[in-house]
All heavy atoms as TSV, in Angstrom:
chain	resi	resn	atom	element	x	y	z
A	1	MET	N	N	-19.048	-29.381	-36.509
A	1	MET	CA	C	-19.514	-30.681	-36.059
A	1	MET	C	C	-18.323	-31.461	-35.494
A	1	MET	O	O	-17.263	-31.482	-36.080
A	1	MET	CB	C	-20.114	-31.475	-37.211
A	1	MET	CG	C	-21.337	-30.870	-37.828
A	1	MET	SD	S	-22.767	-31.200	-36.799
A	1	MET	CE	C	-24.032	-30.488	-37.785
A	2	ALA	N	N	-18.568	-32.090	-34.369
A	2	ALA	CA	C	-17.524	-32.893	-33.736
A	2	ALA	C	C	-18.004	-34.334	-33.612
A	2	ALA	O	O	-19.123	-34.580	-33.152
A	2	ALA	CB	C	-17.190	-32.328	-32.360
A	3	GLU	N	N	-17.165	-35.262	-34.055
A	3	GLU	CA	C	-17.501	-36.677	-33.943
A	3	GLU	C	C	-16.949	-37.227	-32.632
A	3	GLU	O	O	-15.813	-36.940	-32.258
A	3	GLU	CB	C	-16.905	-37.467	-35.109
A	3	GLU	CG	C	-17.546	-37.150	-36.436
A	3	GLU	CD	C	-16.995	-38.001	-37.565
A	3	GLU	OE1	O	-15.861	-38.518	-37.446
A	3	GLU	OE2	O	-17.703	-38.148	-38.570
A	4	VAL	N	N	-17.757	-38.010	-31.948
A	4	VAL	CA	C	-17.325	-38.709	-30.739
A	4	VAL	C	C	-17.171	-40.169	-31.132
A	4	VAL	O	O	-18.114	-40.784	-31.623
A	4	VAL	CB	C	-18.360	-38.553	-29.607
A	4	VAL	CG1	C	-17.905	-39.302	-28.365
A	4	VAL	CG2	C	-18.598	-37.080	-29.295
A	5	CYS	N	N	-15.963	-40.714	-30.935
A	5	CYS	CA	C	-15.656	-42.066	-31.405
A	5	CYS	C	C	-15.363	-43.011	-30.247
A	5	CYS	O	O	-14.941	-42.588	-29.165
A	5	CYS	CB	C	-14.439	-42.024	-32.329
A	5	CYS	SG	S	-14.711	-41.023	-33.814
A	6	ALA	N	N	-15.574	-44.296	-30.503
A	6	ALA	CA	C	-15.270	-45.333	-29.516
A	6	ALA	C	C	-13.757	-45.476	-29.393
A	6	ALA	O	O	-13.033	-45.420	-30.387
A	6	ALA	CB	C	-15.896	-46.651	-29.936
A	7	GLU	N	N	-13.291	-45.672	-28.185
A	7	GLU	CA	C	-11.862	-45.830	-27.949
A	7	GLU	C	C	-11.454	-47.298	-27.869
A	7	GLU	O	O	-10.265	-47.603	-27.777
A	7	GLU	CB	C	-11.458	-45.092	-26.669
A	7	GLU	CG	C	-11.648	-43.594	-26.791
A	7	GLU	CD	C	-11.213	-42.844	-25.543
A	7	GLU	OE1	O	-10.641	-43.462	-24.623
A	7	GLU	OE2	O	-11.439	-41.632	-25.494
A	8	MET	N	N	-12.452	-48.205	-27.885
A	8	MET	CA	C	-12.155	-49.630	-27.780
A	8	MET	C	C	-13.326	-50.432	-28.319
A	8	MET	O	O	-14.403	-49.884	-28.551
A	8	MET	CB	C	-11.914	-50.013	-26.320
A	8	MET	CG	C	-13.146	-49.824	-25.438
A	8	MET	SD	S	-12.923	-50.276	-23.727
A	8	MET	CE	C	-11.684	-49.114	-23.229
A	9	VAL	N	N	-13.119	-51.710	-28.497
A	9	VAL	CA	C	-14.199	-52.615	-28.869
A	9	VAL	C	C	-15.056	-52.829	-27.623
A	9	VAL	O	O	-14.535	-53.144	-26.552
A	9	VAL	CB	C	-13.639	-53.969	-29.357
A	9	VAL	CG1	C	-14.770	-54.934	-29.660
A	9	VAL	CG2	C	-12.761	-53.762	-30.582
A	10	ALA	N	N	-16.379	-52.622	-27.762
A	10	ALA	CA	C	-17.259	-52.738	-26.600
A	10	ALA	C	C	-18.703	-52.887	-27.052
A	10	ALA	O	O	-19.040	-52.639	-28.210
A	10	ALA	CB	C	-17.124	-51.502	-25.714
A	11	ASN	N	N	-19.547	-53.285	-26.118
A	11	ASN	CA	C	-20.992	-53.330	-26.332
A	11	ASN	C	C	-21.582	-52.003	-25.864
A	11	ASN	O	O	-21.141	-51.451	-24.850
A	11	ASN	CB	C	-21.628	-54.458	-25.520
A	11	ASN	CG	C	-21.151	-55.814	-25.966
A	11	ASN	OD1	O	-21.138	-56.122	-27.140
A	11	ASN	ND2	N	-20.746	-56.632	-25.008
A	12	VAL	N	N	-22.602	-51.521	-26.567
A	12	VAL	CA	C	-23.322	-50.327	-26.115
A	12	VAL	C	C	-24.326	-50.801	-25.076
A	12	VAL	O	O	-25.298	-51.472	-25.384
A	12	VAL	CB	C	-24.030	-49.615	-27.291
A	12	VAL	CG1	C	-24.808	-48.406	-26.776
A	12	VAL	CG2	C	-23.022	-49.205	-28.352
A	13	TRP	N	N	-24.050	-50.480	-23.816
A	13	TRP	CA	C	-24.881	-50.939	-22.718
A	13	TRP	C	C	-26.094	-50.037	-22.519
A	13	TRP	O	O	-27.210	-50.498	-22.346
A	13	TRP	CB	C	-24.054	-51.027	-21.429
A	13	TRP	CG	C	-24.814	-51.520	-20.266
A	13	TRP	CD1	C	-25.261	-52.792	-20.049
A	13	TRP	CD2	C	-25.252	-50.761	-19.139
A	13	TRP	NE1	N	-25.945	-52.859	-18.862
A	13	TRP	CE2	C	-25.952	-51.625	-18.278
A	13	TRP	CE3	C	-25.104	-49.426	-18.773
A	13	TRP	CZ2	C	-26.506	-51.194	-17.090
A	13	TRP	CZ3	C	-25.654	-49.005	-17.585
A	13	TRP	CH2	C	-26.345	-49.888	-16.756
A	14	LYS	N	N	-25.863	-48.700	-22.555
A	14	LYS	CA	C	-26.955	-47.760	-22.330
A	14	LYS	C	C	-26.721	-46.489	-23.130
A	14	LYS	O	O	-25.624	-45.950	-23.148
A	14	LYS	CB	C	-27.063	-47.425	-20.836
A	14	LYS	CG	C	-28.247	-46.565	-20.501
A	14	LYS	CD	C	-28.450	-46.443	-19.009
A	14	LYS	CE	C	-29.730	-45.704	-18.731
A	14	LYS	NZ	N	-29.991	-45.560	-17.320
A	15	VAL	N	N	-27.778	-46.012	-23.798
A	15	VAL	CA	C	-27.737	-44.731	-24.503
A	15	VAL	C	C	-28.418	-43.709	-23.588
A	15	VAL	O	O	-29.564	-43.888	-23.194
A	15	VAL	CB	C	-28.456	-44.817	-25.865
A	15	VAL	CG1	C	-28.486	-43.457	-26.535
A	15	VAL	CG2	C	-27.774	-45.852	-26.760
A	16	VAL	N	N	-27.686	-42.657	-23.241
A	16	VAL	CA	C	-28.166	-41.672	-22.267
A	16	VAL	C	C	-28.851	-40.483	-22.934
A	16	VAL	O	O	-29.759	-39.892	-22.363
A	16	VAL	CB	C	-26.997	-41.206	-21.363
A	16	VAL	CG1	C	-27.450	-40.188	-20.344
A	16	VAL	CG2	C	-26.340	-42.408	-20.680
A	17	VAL	N	N	-28.421	-40.133	-24.148
A	17	VAL	CA	C	-28.962	-38.947	-24.840
A	17	VAL	C	C	-29.735	-39.356	-26.079
A	17	VAL	O	O	-29.660	-40.497	-26.533
A	17	VAL	CB	C	-27.827	-37.964	-25.230
A	17	VAL	CG1	C	-27.127	-37.430	-23.999
A	17	VAL	CG2	C	-26.848	-38.609	-26.191
A	18	SER	N	N	-30.458	-38.404	-26.640
A	18	SER	CA	C	-31.193	-38.597	-27.895
A	18	SER	C	C	-30.785	-37.512	-28.872
A	18	SER	O	O	-30.263	-36.464	-28.461
A	18	SER	CB	C	-32.701	-38.485	-27.642
A	18	SER	OG	O	-33.135	-39.451	-26.723
A	19	GLU	N	N	-31.042	-37.748	-30.160
A	19	GLU	CA	C	-30.788	-36.704	-31.146
A	19	GLU	C	C	-31.612	-35.477	-30.794
A	19	GLU	O	O	-32.761	-35.589	-30.382
A	19	GLU	CB	C	-31.131	-37.198	-32.553
A	19	GLU	CG	C	-30.154	-38.223	-33.068
A	19	GLU	CD	C	-30.415	-38.649	-34.506
A	19	GLU	OE1	O	-31.336	-38.115	-35.145
A	19	GLU	OE2	O	-29.686	-39.533	-34.973
A	20	GLY	N	N	-30.991	-34.308	-30.904
A	20	GLY	CA	C	-31.666	-33.060	-30.573
A	20	GLY	C	C	-31.398	-32.572	-29.160
A	20	GLY	O	O	-31.679	-31.421	-28.841
A	21	ASP	N	N	-30.853	-33.454	-28.294
A	21	ASP	CA	C	-30.536	-33.042	-26.923
A	21	ASP	C	C	-29.359	-32.074	-26.921
A	21	ASP	O	O	-28.427	-32.207	-27.719
A	21	ASP	CB	C	-30.170	-34.246	-26.053
A	21	ASP	CG	C	-31.352	-35.116	-25.677
A	21	ASP	OD1	O	-32.495	-34.751	-26.031
A	21	ASP	OD2	O	-31.135	-36.166	-25.046
A	22	THR	N	N	-29.384	-31.122	-26.002
A	22	THR	CA	C	-28.258	-30.218	-25.794
A	22	THR	C	C	-27.369	-30.805	-24.714
A	22	THR	O	O	-27.858	-31.218	-23.660
A	22	THR	CB	C	-28.751	-28.823	-25.367
A	22	THR	OG1	O	-29.591	-28.300	-26.412
A	22	THR	CG2	C	-27.585	-27.868	-25.139
A	23	VAL	N	N	-26.063	-30.868	-24.993
A	23	VAL	CA	C	-25.115	-31.422	-24.028
A	23	VAL	C	C	-24.009	-30.413	-23.749
A	23	VAL	O	O	-23.722	-29.545	-24.570
A	23	VAL	CB	C	-24.499	-32.750	-24.534
A	23	VAL	CG1	C	-25.560	-33.826	-24.644
A	23	VAL	CG2	C	-23.781	-32.577	-25.859
A	24	GLU	N	N	-23.420	-30.546	-22.593
A	24	GLU	CA	C	-22.279	-29.727	-22.196
A	24	GLU	C	C	-21.018	-30.592	-22.252
A	24	GLU	O	O	-21.101	-31.822	-22.198
A	24	GLU	CB	C	-22.476	-29.200	-20.767
A	24	GLU	CG	C	-23.701	-28.322	-20.574
A	24	GLU	CD	C	-23.603	-27.012	-21.314
A	24	GLU	OE1	O	-22.486	-26.481	-21.441
A	24	GLU	OE2	O	-24.642	-26.518	-21.786
A	25	GLU	N	N	-19.874	-29.965	-22.322
A	25	GLU	CA	C	-18.614	-30.698	-22.280
A	25	GLU	C	C	-18.576	-31.561	-21.023
A	25	GLU	O	O	-18.887	-31.088	-19.927
A	25	GLU	CB	C	-17.438	-29.722	-22.285
A	25	GLU	CG	C	-16.084	-30.390	-22.240
A	25	GLU	CD	C	-14.937	-29.391	-22.226
A	25	GLU	OE1	O	-15.163	-28.201	-22.523
A	25	GLU	OE2	O	-13.826	-29.815	-21.912
A	26	GLY	N	N	-18.261	-32.842	-21.182
A	26	GLY	CA	C	-18.169	-33.752	-20.041
A	26	GLY	C	C	-19.436	-34.531	-19.750
A	26	GLY	O	O	-19.430	-35.434	-18.914
A	27	ASP	N	N	-20.560	-34.204	-20.420
A	27	ASP	CA	C	-21.797	-34.963	-20.222
A	27	ASP	C	C	-21.643	-36.375	-20.797
A	27	ASP	O	O	-20.997	-36.571	-21.822
A	27	ASP	CB	C	-22.989	-34.280	-20.911
A	27	ASP	CG	C	-23.492	-33.063	-20.175
A	27	ASP	OD1	O	-22.992	-32.765	-19.069
A	27	ASP	OD2	O	-24.388	-32.389	-20.719
A	28	THR	N	N	-22.261	-37.353	-20.145
A	28	THR	CA	C	-22.242	-38.729	-20.635
A	28	THR	C	C	-23.222	-38.879	-21.794
A	28	THR	O	O	-24.381	-38.484	-21.684
A	28	THR	CB	C	-22.619	-39.708	-19.502
A	28	THR	OG1	O	-21.678	-39.571	-18.433
A	28	THR	CG2	C	-22.622	-41.151	-20.000
A	29	LEU	N	N	-22.745	-39.454	-22.905
A	29	LEU	CA	C	-23.580	-39.693	-24.078
A	29	LEU	C	C	-24.100	-41.128	-24.081
A	29	LEU	O	O	-25.285	-41.369	-24.256
A	29	LEU	CB	C	-22.789	-39.428	-25.359
A	29	LEU	CG	C	-22.157	-38.044	-25.503
A	29	LEU	CD1	C	-21.310	-37.975	-26.763
A	29	LEU	CD2	C	-23.230	-36.969	-25.511
A	30	VAL	N	N	-23.201	-42.068	-23.926
A	30	VAL	CA	C	-23.553	-43.485	-23.861
A	30	VAL	C	C	-22.639	-44.159	-22.840
A	30	VAL	O	O	-21.601	-43.607	-22.465
A	30	VAL	CB	C	-23.420	-44.213	-25.225
A	30	VAL	CG1	C	-24.308	-43.610	-26.285
A	30	VAL	CG2	C	-22.000	-44.254	-25.695
A	31	ILE	N	N	-23.034	-45.345	-22.423
A	31	ILE	CA	C	-22.188	-46.145	-21.539
A	31	ILE	C	C	-21.883	-47.444	-22.276
A	31	ILE	O	O	-22.794	-48.153	-22.707
A	31	ILE	CB	C	-22.873	-46.426	-20.194
A	31	ILE	CG1	C	-23.175	-45.103	-19.485
A	31	ILE	CG2	C	-21.985	-47.326	-19.321
A	31	ILE	CD1	C	-23.994	-45.234	-18.221
A	32	LEU	N	N	-20.598	-47.706	-22.437
A	32	LEU	CA	C	-20.148	-48.927	-23.080
A	32	LEU	C	C	-19.827	-49.965	-22.012
A	32	LEU	O	O	-19.542	-49.624	-20.868
A	32	LEU	CB	C	-18.895	-48.658	-23.922
A	32	LEU	CG	C	-19.015	-47.611	-25.024
A	32	LEU	CD1	C	-17.673	-47.444	-25.732
A	32	LEU	CD2	C	-20.107	-47.976	-26.014
A	33	GLU	N	N	-19.859	-51.240	-22.409
A	33	GLU	CA	C	-19.489	-52.329	-21.504
A	33	GLU	C	C	-18.448	-53.179	-22.197
A	33	GLU	O	O	-18.617	-53.590	-23.336
A	33	GLU	CB	C	-20.732	-53.166	-21.164
A	33	GLU	CG	C	-20.464	-54.266	-20.152
A	33	GLU	CD	C	-19.958	-55.558	-20.791
A	33	GLU	OE1	O	-20.372	-55.891	-21.912
A	33	GLU	OE2	O	-19.125	-56.221	-20.166
A	34	SER	N	N	-17.339	-53.391	-21.512
A	34	SER	CA	C	-16.278	-54.239	-22.030
A	34	SER	C	C	-15.613	-54.951	-20.864
A	34	SER	O	O	-15.242	-54.305	-19.871
A	34	SER	CB	C	-15.250	-53.397	-22.787
A	34	SER	OG	O	-14.218	-54.216	-23.299
A	35	MET	N	N	-15.514	-56.254	-20.960
A	35	MET	CA	C	-14.879	-57.061	-19.920
A	35	MET	C	C	-15.478	-56.778	-18.540
A	35	MET	O	O	-14.771	-56.577	-17.563
A	35	MET	CB	C	-13.373	-56.842	-19.929
A	35	MET	CG	C	-12.737	-57.305	-21.212
A	35	MET	SD	S	-10.963	-57.008	-21.462
A	35	MET	CE	C	-10.312	-56.685	-19.867
A	36	LYS	N	N	-16.812	-56.689	-18.491
A	36	LYS	CA	C	-17.570	-56.474	-17.258
A	36	LYS	C	C	-17.340	-55.097	-16.631
A	36	LYS	O	O	-17.691	-54.856	-15.483
A	36	LYS	CB	C	-17.276	-57.564	-16.236
A	36	LYS	CG	C	-17.440	-58.961	-16.765
A	36	LYS	CD	C	-18.583	-59.655	-16.117
A	36	LYS	CE	C	-18.605	-61.100	-16.551
A	36	LYS	NZ	N	-19.731	-61.454	-17.332
A	37	MET	N	N	-16.745	-54.173	-17.389
A	37	MET	CA	C	-16.540	-52.806	-16.902
A	37	MET	C	C	-17.437	-51.864	-17.678
A	37	MET	O	O	-17.635	-52.030	-18.882
A	37	MET	CB	C	-15.079	-52.377	-17.096
A	37	MET	CG	C	-14.103	-53.126	-16.237
A	37	MET	SD	S	-12.382	-52.647	-16.537
A	37	MET	CE	C	-12.467	-50.881	-16.528
A	38	GLU	N	N	-18.000	-50.864	-16.994
A	38	GLU	CA	C	-18.807	-49.832	-17.640
A	38	GLU	C	C	-17.916	-48.635	-17.945
A	38	GLU	O	O	-17.204	-48.147	-17.071
A	38	GLU	CB	C	-19.955	-49.407	-16.726
A	38	GLU	CG	C	-20.959	-50.513	-16.495
A	38	GLU	CD	C	-22.073	-50.111	-15.542
A	38	GLU	OE1	O	-22.187	-48.914	-15.212
A	38	GLU	OE2	O	-22.814	-51.005	-15.123
A	39	ILE	N	N	-17.937	-48.203	-19.210
A	39	ILE	CA	C	-17.097	-47.098	-19.642
A	39	ILE	C	C	-17.979	-45.984	-20.194
A	39	ILE	O	O	-18.589	-46.155	-21.255
A	39	ILE	CB	C	-16.097	-47.558	-20.736
A	39	ILE	CG1	C	-15.231	-48.710	-20.215
A	39	ILE	CG2	C	-15.225	-46.413	-21.199
A	39	ILE	CD1	C	-15.518	-50.012	-20.849
A	40	PRO	N	N	-18.084	-44.853	-19.489
A	40	PRO	CA	C	-18.884	-43.748	-20.027
A	40	PRO	C	C	-18.154	-43.079	-21.192
A	40	PRO	O	O	-16.939	-42.919	-21.160
A	40	PRO	CB	C	-19.031	-42.797	-18.840
A	40	PRO	CG	C	-17.878	-43.112	-17.943
A	40	PRO	CD	C	-17.526	-44.558	-18.183
A	41	VAL	N	N	-18.916	-42.712	-22.218
A	41	VAL	CA	C	-18.380	-41.941	-23.348
A	41	VAL	C	C	-18.893	-40.522	-23.158
A	41	VAL	O	O	-20.108	-40.292	-23.101
A	41	VAL	CB	C	-18.840	-42.522	-24.694
A	41	VAL	CG1	C	-18.345	-41.657	-25.841
A	41	VAL	CG2	C	-18.348	-43.955	-24.847
A	42	LEU	N	N	-17.973	-39.584	-23.041
A	42	LEU	CA	C	-18.319	-38.208	-22.691
A	42	LEU	C	C	-18.258	-37.279	-23.899
A	42	LEU	O	O	-17.467	-37.496	-24.827
A	42	LEU	CB	C	-17.355	-37.695	-21.618
A	42	LEU	CG	C	-17.186	-38.577	-20.374
A	42	LEU	CD1	C	-16.158	-37.959	-19.438
A	42	LEU	CD2	C	-18.502	-38.802	-19.673
A	43	ALA	N	N	-19.069	-36.238	-23.861
A	43	ALA	CA	C	-19.021	-35.189	-24.881
A	43	ALA	C	C	-17.733	-34.402	-24.693
A	43	ALA	O	O	-17.410	-33.979	-23.579
A	43	ALA	CB	C	-20.229	-34.273	-24.756
A	44	GLU	N	N	-17.001	-34.230	-25.780
A	44	GLU	CA	C	-15.753	-33.473	-25.712
A	44	GLU	C	C	-15.994	-31.976	-25.817
A	44	GLU	O	O	-15.174	-31.176	-25.398
A	44	GLU	CB	C	-14.806	-33.949	-26.804
A	44	GLU	CG	C	-14.420	-35.404	-26.620
A	44	GLU	CD	C	-13.644	-35.967	-27.809
A	44	GLU	OE1	O	-13.303	-35.200	-28.729
A	44	GLU	OE2	O	-13.402	-37.180	-27.799
A	45	ASP	N	N	-17.133	-31.601	-26.393
A	45	ASP	CA	C	-17.534	-30.198	-26.540
A	45	ASP	C	C	-19.026	-30.102	-26.266
A	45	ASP	O	O	-19.748	-31.080	-26.395
A	45	ASP	CB	C	-17.264	-29.679	-27.957
A	45	ASP	CG	C	-15.786	-29.646	-28.295
A	45	ASP	OD1	O	-15.016	-29.053	-27.522
A	45	ASP	OD2	O	-15.407	-30.213	-29.336
A	46	GLY	N	N	-19.486	-28.911	-25.918
A	46	GLY	CA	C	-20.909	-28.688	-25.768
A	46	GLY	C	C	-21.564	-28.486	-27.126
A	46	GLY	O	O	-20.902	-28.188	-28.112
A	47	GLY	N	N	-22.874	-28.681	-27.177
A	47	GLY	CA	C	-23.610	-28.474	-28.414
A	47	GLY	C	C	-24.865	-29.317	-28.439
A	47	GLY	O	O	-25.342	-29.777	-27.406
A	48	VAL	N	N	-25.400	-29.525	-29.628
A	48	VAL	CA	C	-26.615	-30.316	-29.817
A	48	VAL	C	C	-26.232	-31.637	-30.468
A	48	VAL	O	O	-25.419	-31.670	-31.395
A	48	VAL	CB	C	-27.625	-29.549	-30.707
A	48	VAL	CG1	C	-28.842	-30.407	-31.002
A	48	VAL	CG2	C	-28.046	-28.251	-30.032
A	49	VAL	N	N	-26.807	-32.728	-29.975
A	49	VAL	CA	C	-26.557	-34.045	-30.570
A	49	VAL	C	C	-27.249	-34.066	-31.937
A	49	VAL	O	O	-28.474	-34.140	-32.022
A	49	VAL	CB	C	-27.088	-35.179	-29.664
A	49	VAL	CG1	C	-26.838	-36.538	-30.321
A	49	VAL	CG2	C	-26.442	-35.119	-28.275
A	50	ALA	N	N	-26.446	-33.947	-33.001
A	50	ALA	CA	C	-26.980	-33.902	-34.363
A	50	ALA	C	C	-27.314	-35.301	-34.866
A	50	ALA	O	O	-28.316	-35.498	-35.542
A	50	ALA	CB	C	-25.976	-33.228	-35.292
A	51	GLN	N	N	-26.455	-36.274	-34.536
A	51	GLN	CA	C	-26.679	-37.657	-34.949
A	51	GLN	C	C	-26.224	-38.586	-33.834
A	51	GLN	O	O	-25.182	-38.364	-33.214
A	51	GLN	CB	C	-25.879	-38.001	-36.209
A	51	GLN	CG	C	-26.316	-37.309	-37.452
A	51	GLN	CD	C	-25.472	-37.734	-38.639
A	51	GLN	OE1	O	-24.253	-37.796	-38.547
A	51	GLN	NE2	N	-26.121	-38.035	-39.750
A	52	LEU	N	N	-27.005	-39.619	-33.618
A	52	LEU	CA	C	-26.643	-40.680	-32.692
A	52	LEU	C	C	-26.520	-41.936	-33.541
A	52	LEU	O	O	-27.487	-42.359	-34.167
A	52	LEU	CB	C	-27.722	-40.833	-31.620
A	52	LEU	CG	C	-27.377	-41.659	-30.399
A	52	LEU	CD1	C	-26.141	-41.104	-29.692
A	52	LEU	CD2	C	-28.541	-41.696	-29.442
A	53	LYS	N	N	-25.327	-42.503	-33.612
A	53	LYS	CA	C	-25.056	-43.574	-34.567
A	53	LYS	C	C	-25.074	-44.966	-33.952
A	53	LYS	O	O	-24.728	-45.930	-34.625
A	53	LYS	CB	C	-23.716	-43.318	-35.237
A	53	LYS	CG	C	-23.665	-41.988	-35.951
A	53	LYS	CD	C	-22.902	-42.105	-37.217
A	53	LYS	CE	C	-22.938	-40.826	-37.984
A	53	LYS	NZ	N	-23.274	-41.030	-39.361
A	54	VAL	N	N	-25.455	-45.082	-32.664
A	54	VAL	CA	C	-25.503	-46.391	-32.009
A	54	VAL	C	C	-26.826	-46.558	-31.275
A	54	VAL	O	O	-27.527	-45.588	-30.988
A	54	VAL	CB	C	-24.338	-46.579	-31.011
A	54	VAL	CG1	C	-22.992	-46.536	-31.714
A	54	VAL	CG2	C	-24.393	-45.536	-29.896
A	55	ALA	N	N	-27.145	-47.802	-30.977
A	55	ALA	CA	C	-28.320	-48.134	-30.172
A	55	ALA	C	C	-27.883	-49.143	-29.118
A	55	ALA	O	O	-26.852	-49.806	-29.258
A	55	ALA	CB	C	-29.420	-48.724	-31.055
A	56	GLU	N	N	-28.670	-49.248	-28.047
A	56	GLU	CA	C	-28.361	-50.215	-27.001
A	56	GLU	C	C	-28.281	-51.609	-27.605
A	56	GLU	O	O	-29.116	-51.994	-28.421
A	56	GLU	CB	C	-29.406	-50.146	-25.887
A	56	GLU	CG	C	-29.310	-48.847	-25.119
A	56	GLU	CD	C	-30.347	-48.699	-24.011
A	56	GLU	OE1	O	-31.048	-49.663	-23.688
A	56	GLU	OE2	O	-30.438	-47.584	-23.473
A	57	GLY	N	N	-27.229	-52.336	-27.234
A	57	GLY	CA	C	-27.031	-53.680	-27.754
A	57	GLY	C	C	-26.073	-53.746	-28.935
A	57	GLY	O	O	-25.610	-54.831	-29.293
A	58	ASP	N	N	-25.767	-52.604	-29.543
A	58	ASP	CA	C	-24.812	-52.589	-30.652
A	58	ASP	C	C	-23.405	-52.924	-30.145
A	58	ASP	O	O	-23.092	-52.735	-28.968
A	58	ASP	CB	C	-24.748	-51.206	-31.319
A	58	ASP	CG	C	-25.961	-50.890	-32.174
A	58	ASP	OD1	O	-26.811	-51.775	-32.363
A	58	ASP	OD2	O	-26.047	-49.736	-32.642
A	59	VAL	N	N	-22.565	-53.389	-31.047
A	59	VAL	CA	C	-21.143	-53.590	-30.759
A	59	VAL	C	C	-20.378	-52.561	-31.572
A	59	VAL	O	O	-20.604	-52.419	-32.769
A	59	VAL	CB	C	-20.691	-55.019	-31.134
A	59	VAL	CG1	C	-19.192	-55.173	-30.928
A	59	VAL	CG2	C	-21.454	-56.055	-30.319
A	60	VAL	N	N	-19.488	-51.822	-30.900
A	60	VAL	CA	C	-18.677	-50.818	-31.587
A	60	VAL	C	C	-17.224	-51.285	-31.622
A	60	VAL	O	O	-16.761	-51.984	-30.731
A	60	VAL	CB	C	-18.776	-49.425	-30.925
A	60	VAL	CG1	C	-20.163	-48.847	-31.085
A	60	VAL	CG2	C	-18.381	-49.462	-29.461
A	61	GLN	N	N	-16.548	-50.890	-32.682
A	61	GLN	CA	C	-15.123	-51.165	-32.840
A	61	GLN	C	C	-14.349	-49.885	-32.527
A	61	GLN	O	O	-14.897	-48.782	-32.601
A	61	GLN	CB	C	-14.827	-51.613	-34.269
A	61	GLN	CG	C	-15.623	-52.820	-34.726
A	61	GLN	CD	C	-15.292	-54.074	-33.951
A	61	GLN	OE1	O	-14.133	-54.364	-33.685
A	61	GLN	NE2	N	-16.318	-54.815	-33.569
A	62	GLU	N	N	-13.090	-50.018	-32.206
A	62	GLU	CA	C	-12.260	-48.852	-31.948
A	62	GLU	C	C	-12.319	-47.915	-33.155
A	62	GLU	O	O	-12.141	-48.355	-34.297
A	62	GLU	CB	C	-10.823	-49.280	-31.695
A	62	GLU	CG	C	-9.892	-48.145	-31.347
A	62	GLU	CD	C	-8.488	-48.610	-31.009
A	62	GLU	OE1	O	-8.280	-49.817	-30.825
A	62	GLU	OE2	O	-7.616	-47.749	-30.942
A	63	GLY	N	N	-12.634	-46.638	-32.924
A	63	GLY	CA	C	-12.699	-45.649	-33.989
A	63	GLY	C	C	-14.077	-45.436	-34.582
A	63	GLY	O	O	-14.290	-44.492	-35.333
A	64	ASP	N	N	-15.046	-46.321	-34.254
A	64	ASP	CA	C	-16.418	-46.131	-34.755
A	64	ASP	C	C	-17.012	-44.845	-34.203
A	64	ASP	O	O	-16.808	-44.512	-33.034
A	64	ASP	CB	C	-17.318	-47.297	-34.339
A	64	ASP	CG	C	-17.091	-48.557	-35.150
A	64	ASP	OD1	O	-16.275	-48.542	-36.092
A	64	ASP	OD2	O	-17.746	-49.570	-34.832
A	65	VAL	N	N	-17.759	-44.130	-35.043
A	65	VAL	CA	C	-18.416	-42.901	-34.606
A	65	VAL	C	C	-19.645	-43.274	-33.773
A	65	VAL	O	O	-20.483	-44.061	-34.209
A	65	VAL	CB	C	-18.831	-42.026	-35.808
A	65	VAL	CG1	C	-19.605	-40.795	-35.344
A	65	VAL	CG2	C	-17.609	-41.617	-36.605
A	66	ILE	N	N	-19.730	-42.719	-32.582
A	66	ILE	CA	C	-20.855	-42.956	-31.683
A	66	ILE	C	C	-21.903	-41.864	-31.840
A	66	ILE	O	O	-23.096	-42.147	-31.908
A	66	ILE	CB	C	-20.364	-43.043	-30.217
A	66	ILE	CG1	C	-19.525	-44.315	-30.054
A	66	ILE	CG2	C	-21.526	-42.995	-29.244
A	66	ILE	CD1	C	-18.874	-44.454	-28.709
A	67	ALA	N	N	-21.442	-40.626	-31.916
A	67	ALA	CA	C	-22.366	-39.492	-32.037
A	67	ALA	C	C	-21.667	-38.334	-32.739
A	67	ALA	O	O	-20.444	-38.258	-32.755
A	67	ALA	CB	C	-22.852	-39.051	-30.657
A	68	VAL	N	N	-22.490	-37.451	-33.297
A	68	VAL	CA	C	-21.990	-36.214	-33.894
A	68	VAL	C	C	-22.646	-35.059	-33.148
A	68	VAL	O	O	-23.867	-35.024	-33.013
A	68	VAL	CB	C	-22.324	-36.132	-35.394
A	68	VAL	CG1	C	-21.840	-34.807	-35.982
A	68	VAL	CG2	C	-21.722	-37.312	-36.145
A	69	ILE	N	N	-21.822	-34.150	-32.644
A	69	ILE	CA	C	-22.311	-33.007	-31.880
A	69	ILE	C	C	-22.044	-31.751	-32.689
A	69	ILE	O	O	-20.933	-31.514	-33.144
A	69	ILE	CB	C	-21.644	-32.926	-30.498
A	69	ILE	CG1	C	-21.961	-34.192	-29.697
A	69	ILE	CG2	C	-22.096	-31.670	-29.752
A	69	ILE	CD1	C	-21.267	-34.290	-28.389
A	70	GLY	N	N	-23.098	-30.952	-32.883
A	70	GLY	CA	C	-22.963	-29.743	-33.679
A	70	GLY	C	C	-23.181	-28.501	-32.862
A	70	GLY	O	O	-23.591	-28.505	-31.755
């Protein structure tokens, strides 16, 4: 299992995947918004989204787990 974490404090603008989806390395999982910029959060490895820990409108802190890919 690989955890995908936020790299900065940001709002979750859009969730692109759902639990159970299969993703490839480099696929966009969610899009964060910070200081009027959109920041895509990418899968670091391929696999199945085992857990999605954020929803649209959430605020994440640096280091918060966004998703778990198994």
